[in-house]
N, C-alpha and C positions, 0 to 999 in steps of 0.2 A: 452589837457586834458587827464589824465591817465584813461585807461579803468578800471573800477572795475572788479576785477578778480572774475567772477562768472561762475561756470559751466553751459553751455548752455543746452538746451532740448536734444541734441544728445550726451552730455557727453563730448563735447570738450571745451577747455579752449580759450577764445579770446587771440590774440597775445599780449604780453606785450609791452607797449609803454613807453618811458622814460618820467619822470616827467618834465625833462628839458634838455638842452643841456649839462648840467654840468655833469650828471650822467647817461649816456646811458647804456642800458641793453647789453652791449657787452664787452667782455674781452679787456683790453688794450694790450693784446698779440695777437689780431687778425692780421693776415697777410695782407700785401698789395697786390693789384692785380698782381704786378710784381712778387713778391716771389711766389705766387700761380702758376703763368704761368710757372715760371722757375722750380719749383718742378714737375709739371705735364709733362713738357716736357721731363723730365728724365726717365719717367716710361717705365718699359718693356712692351712688347706685351703681355706676358703671366706670370701667376704666380701659385705656388702650391695652395696658399690660398689667398683669398681677405677678409679681415676682415672689416666689415662695422660698423663704429662707434668707436670713440676714447676716450671713457670713461674708468673707471678702468677695465671693463670687456673686451672690445676690446683691449685695450693696453696690458693687461695681456696676452690675447691669442696671440697676435702678437709677444710679447716679448718672450714667451715660444717657438713659432714655429720657429722664426728667430734664437733663441739661439741653436736650433737643426739642423740648416743649411737649413731649408726650404726657398724657395722664397715666401716672404710675402709682401703684399701690405696692408698698413693700411689707410683706407679711413675716413677722419674726416671732419665734416662740418665746424669746426673752429669758435670761436667767442662766442659759446653758453655755459653757465654755468648752470648746473642743480641745482635746489633748494635742499639744502641737509644739514642736521645738521652736518655732517662731522665727526661722531664718528667712530673710528676703534678700535676693541679690541686687546689686546696683541698678540693673535694668528694671526691676520692678519698682524701685524708687523713682526712676526716670519716667518710666512709661505711665505711671498711675500717680505722679505728683505726690508723693509721700513726704510729708515735712519732717524735719529733723527731730522735731518734738516726739514723734512717734517711735524713734529708735531708742531703745533702753540700753543698747550695747552695740559696739562695733567689733566685730571679731576679726582678729589678725591671723589666726592659724587654726588649723585642726590637729587634733592629736588622734592618730589611729592605734588602737590597742589590739594586739593579736591575742589568740588563745593562750599562748606561752606567757603573756603579760608583756611581751616586747612592745615598746612605744615607738611610733614613727611620726615625727612632727611633719606637718605640711604648711609651711608658712605661705601667706598670701603676699606675693610680690606686687606692691603698688596698688592694692586695692583693699576691700573689706567686704564682710557679710554683715548686712543690718540685722538686728534682732528686735522683735516686736513682742510685746506682751498681748496675747489675744484678747484678754478681758478689756484692755483699753483700746486696742487697735480696731477690733471689730465694731466697737461702740462709735469710735471715730468715723469709720467708713459709713456707717448707718446714718449718723448725724449729717455727714456731707451730702448724702443722697437726699435727705430731708430738706437740707438748705437749697439743694437744686430744684426742689419742688415736688419731690415724691411724698405721697402720704404714707403714713405708717399704721399698720394694724398689729395687734398682739394676740397671738393664739396659735392654733394648729390648722393646718390643712386637712380637710376631711375628705373631700372629693370634688370631681367636677361633673356637670351634665351638660350635654350638647344642647343648644336652642335651634330652633328652626331657622333663625336668621343667620346661622353660621358662627355665631359667638358661643360663649360658654358661660354657665353659672358656676361660681366657685362657692362652695360651702366650707366656712371657717368656724372652728370652735374656739370662741373667745378664751383668753387666758383666764383662769379661775372659775370658769362656768361649770355649773354641775353636769353630771353624766346626763341628765334629761333635758338640759337646756337645748332650746331651738338654735341650730347654727345660723350665723350671718350668711346671706346669700348675695354675692356681688357679681355683676356681669363683667366680662372681659373679652377682648378680642383674642388675646394671646396669653398663655401662661408660660413663664420661665421658671422651671423647677431647679432651684438651687438649695434644695433641702437635704443635701448630705448623702452619705452612702446609705444604700437601702431606701432610696427616695421613694416616698409615698406617691408623689407625682409621677415619677417614672414607672412605678409598678402598675399604675392605673392606665398610662398611656402607651408604654412600649413593651413589646413582648421580651420575656426572658430577662428584664431588668434586674430582677432580684438574684440572679445567678452569677453576678460579677464577683470574682474572687476577691477576698479581703485579707488584709493583715489587721490583727486586733492590737491596737495601741493602748497603752496605759501610762500615765506619768503622774509624778508627784512634785508639786511646786513647793520648793522649800526657801527659807530664807538664806541669801548667799552668805558664805562664810566671811568672816572679818579678815583683815590683813595678817593677823597673828595666828590664824588657824593653821593646823597641820593637814588640812584636807588636800588631796591631790587635785588641785583646781586652780585656774587662772581666769580672772574676769573677762579676758579678751580671747579665749581659747575654747573651741567646741571639741569635747571628747567623744569619740565614736568607739564603741566596744564591739568588736567581732569575736565573741566567744560563746561557745555553745551553751554554757551554763547561764548566760544571760539571754540568749536568744538562739533557739536551735535552727532558725531559718531566716532571720533578719538581723537586727543590731540593737544595742542599747546605747543610750546618750546621756551626756551631761552638758546642757546648753545654758550658758550664763544669760540672765534677762536683767542685768543691772542688780537692783536689790533683792531679786529672786533668782532662782535657778530651776530649770526643768530637768528632772532625772526620770527617764523613762525607758521602756522597752516596747518592742513589737514582735508579733509572731503570728502565723497563720496555722500553727499546731494546735489543734483543739485538744484541750486538756492541760496545756502547758500553763503553769501558774505565772501570770504576768506580775502579779503583786509580789510573789515570792521572789521573782528574778529582779525586780526592782529593789527589793530589800538587799539582795545580794550585791547589786550594783552600788548602792549607797554605802554598804560596807568596804567594797573595793575602793572607792573613791574617798573613803574616810568622811562621808557626809551623813552617816547614820545618826549623828547627834544633831543635825541641823533641824530647826523648827519647821514642821510641815504646815503649809498654808492651805493647800487643797489638793484633792486627788480627783482624776478624771479618767475616763476611758471611753473608747468608741471604736467602731470598725472603720478602717482606711482602705478603699478600693484600690487595686493595682493594675487594673487593665480597663482601657477605655471601651465603653460601649460601642457596639457596631453601628448603632443608629442613635441619634440624639433628639430626633423629632418624630412626630406622628404624621406629618404631611397635612395637618389641619390647624391645630391651635396650640400646640405644646412643643417646646424645646427645652431640654435640660442642659445643665452645665456643671463645672466643678466636680465635687465628690459625686454628685448625682449621676454625672455622665462618666464616672470612672477615671477622671484625669488627675491622678496623683502619680508622680514619677516612680516606677519601679526602682528597686536598689536603695534609693535615697529616702523615699517616702515624702519628698518635697511637694508640698501642695499650694502654698499661698499664692505664689506667682502664676502657677497655671490655673489655680481657681479664678484670680482676677482676669487673666487673659480669657479663659473660657467665658466668663461673665460678660466680658466686652464684646466676644464674638457672637454670643446669644443676643445681646443688645442690637448688635448691628443687623443680625438675621431678623429680629422682630421688627425692627425699623424698616427694613426692605419689604417685608411681607406686608406691613401696614401701608407702606406707600404704594405698592403695586397692587394690592389685594390678591397676592398670589402666595399661598401657603408653601410653595415649593421652596421659596427663598429661606425658610428655616433650615433647610438641609445645609446651607452655606456656613452655618456656625462650625459644624464638625469638620466640613471639608477644608476651611481655611486653617483651623487649628491643628489638624493632622498633617496638613501640608508643612506647616512650620515646625511641628514637634514630633510628629509621628515616628521619624527615624531615630530620635533620641530615645523615645520611650521604648522602641524595639530593642535597641542595643542595651539599655539599662535592664530591660526584662531578662534578655539572655544571660547578662552579667550575674544577676541575682540568682537565676536558676542554677547556674554553674558554680560561682564562687562561694555562695552562702550555704552550700549543701553539706559541708562537714567542716570540722576544725582543722583538718589537714589543708583543705582548700582556702579556708580563712587565713591560716597562717601565710600562705603563699600570696594571697591578695594583698595582705598588709605589706608583704615584703615587696611586691610590685609597686606600691604606693610610695616607697622610698625613692623610686626612680625621679631624677629631676625633670625629664621629658614628660613623664606621666602628671607629675604635680602641676607643671606649667600649663599643659593642655586642659587638664581637669578644671583648674581654676579659671582659665579663659572661657571654657565651654560654660561653666557654671554662672560666671558673672554675666555673660552676655546671652545666654540661653540659645546658643547656636554651636553646631560642631565646628571646630578649628580646621580649616582646609589650607591655611596660609603656610604650613611648615610640613611639607610632604616627607622630608627626610626624618623628621621627629616621629611621624607615624610609622614609618618603616622600621625605625629602631625599636619603638614599643612593640610592633608586631612580632619581631624576631625575639624579644625578650619574654613576651607573653608565651610564645611557643616553647621557649626553654624552660619556663615554669610549669606548663602544662605537661611536658614530657619528662619533668623531674631532672633536668640536666643542670639545674643551678640549685644550691641549697635553699630551703624556704626561709631561712634566717641567716644571712651572711655573717660571717664571724666579725664581732666588733660592732655590728650595726644595731642602732636603737638602744633603748634602756628597758629595764623591766619594771613594770608597774608593781606597786605594793599589792599584796593579796590580803584577803579578809583574815583576820586572826580567830582562832578558836573554832 
């Protein structure tokens, strides 16, 4: 029997269990024990940098450092696919040289769905949002790092111990090894912790790292409907549901991935059934009959850590550093940018033999994106707090100025300052909604989405 995915009292998520043997919660690209043993046997005794975590953040850091000639080990647990909507903006494609072959869909519009069921379309004028399948995208990024010269190890980070020469010994539990097996021990000058939310690297190296607030996310990957389906679905449209029954404090989504579609929800509300809400969402979108391919869940941090490095050997990035955008939950671009900044900081520390350079990763990232994170955090705290406010939030999204500036900021990952009059107009419209001076659903605006039957 599949465990209902409900956050427990201590904020953890029960492990995902497959519904049956036909759809295991493991990538088909998972390695055999023989392949793991062969790869681990070829490892060096010492590296400049060990990157813990093979997602977009860690793979980017490993690729950047290996491309500059550093000896890099990329440690990946293998076989785990993070629940993710899979959206990447054009800037991510440009900055990180993502080939078209990795884009499984190009999104031309979003559809915002209010608690009342009213739908507000947000077309993208002259652009697109790229969609990736994390199962294949992450594997591509790891292989690119290996092609650049990074070695790969398969297993789990256990701990690190400081050496008298200033380096660290990293203990690794090889994939598939028994509980009594002796861990591998490999020397490194620097560790980059890119091992996700509730990072084991961060917990050992940084004070209070385990206290970062999280939204718990769960999604189901299903076969995308055919053209003659009656599903409320478009292959080039991302649907976002701001409804309390779907999430009391975040949102639900239906994101096309070409032949597959991600349907999921997020919530920080302990005790809220994410699996039950996803079932509701599938009925609402008339996707309850779609074939389920896999199911995944994980915590997603929504607040950057106050410190990313220990001033000696360790720097964290990506989810491990808490850099997922509030309100939207967007993480791929920020993870890759965080990985790049961690790599730059590590390279500087190695070049100068000055561990203070590690602090540059957070400093540069927050200078570029900190204001956006602050604004999104305030927006989530206010607009997602009740269905009444969600209704008004969706109404605001109908405004042409809001749509244009939102998409421009999303595409380029920068706040738009070129149109001050538009910002003034939006400010006064927001004030009117906050004070209730305008109706939350203007007469004749938007459509009403179908509701689940029965």
